C-alpha positions in Angstrom: -181.7 39.7 63.8 -182.1 39.7 67.6 -182.2 42.6 70.1 -184.5 45.2 71.6 -187.2 46.7 69.2 -186.7 50.4 68.7 -189.5 51.4 71.1 -188.1 48.9 73.5 -184.6 50.6 73.2 -186.1 54.2 73.3 -188.0 53.2 76.8 -184.9 51.2 78.3 -183.0 52.4 81.0 -180.4 50.0 80.9 -176.8 51.2 80.8 -174.1 50.1 78.2 -174.1 49.0 74.8 -178.0 47.7 73.3 -178.4 45.3 70.5 -181.2 47.2 68.7 -183.3 45.4 65.7 -184.9 47.5 63.1 -184.5 48.6 59.2 -182.1 51.3 58.4 -183.3 54.3 56.1 -180.8 56.6 54.8 -181.6 60.0 53.1 -178.7 62.0 52.2 -176.3 62.3 55.5 -179.4 61.2 57.5 -179.5 57.5 59.1 -182.1 56.1 60.9 -182.8 52.8 62.6 -186.9 52.4 62.0 -189.2 49.9 63.5 -191.0 49.7 60.1 -191.0 50.6 56.8 -193.8 52.7 55.1 -195.2 51.5 52.4 -193.9 54.2 50.1 -191.2 54.1 47.2 -188.9 54.7 48.2 -189.4 53.5 51.6 -189.6 55.9 54.3 -189.5 55.0 58.2 -192.3 53.8 59.8 -193.1 53.9 63.6 -190.6 54.7 66.2 -187.0 55.4 65.4 -183.5 56.3 66.4 -181.1 58.4 64.6 -177.9 56.5 63.7 -174.6 57.5 64.3 -171.6 55.6 63.4 -170.9 52.5 60.6 -173.8 50.4 59.3 -172.1 47.4 57.6 -175.5 45.8 55.6 -177.1 45.7 52.2 -179.0 48.2 51.1 -181.6 48.9 48.1 -181.3 52.4 46.5 -183.3 54.9 44.7 -182.2 58.2 44.0 -180.8 59.6 47.4 -183.2 57.0 49.7 -181.2 54.0 50.8 -182.5 51.3 52.9 -182.5 47.7 54.5 -185.1 45.3 52.9 -184.6 43.0 55.7 -184.2 44.0 59.9 -180.4 44.2 60.9 -179.4 44.2 64.3 -177.3 47.3 65.5 -175.1 47.2 68.8 -174.5 50.9 70.3 -175.0 53.3 73.2 -178.4 54.9 73.1 -178.5 58.6 74.3 -182.1 60.1 74.1 -183.2 59.2 70.5 -179.8 58.8 68.8 -177.6 55.2 68.8 -174.2 55.5 68.5 -173.2 52.3 66.9 -169.8 50.7 67.2 -170.5 47.1 65.7 -172.8 45.5 63.4 -174.5 42.2 63.5 -176.8 41.1 60.6 
């Protein structure tokens, strides 16, 4: 997927929706877009990350209450602070 890295999105002062790429990690009700997956099992967020609000249409692996994408996905949404409010998803 194309788009800005999580770090670039966090540093950006652009207005309007941004396409941001990364790995999605969901633990319970918390969903984060992560720059990398930590090498643990189940994986955890590695590096900078954004909290995700809104739908994430992606294929997830799952272990217990943790779900994650094994490949990067691109999410389109508005970045406000460290939150990405998603409108659409592109694989």
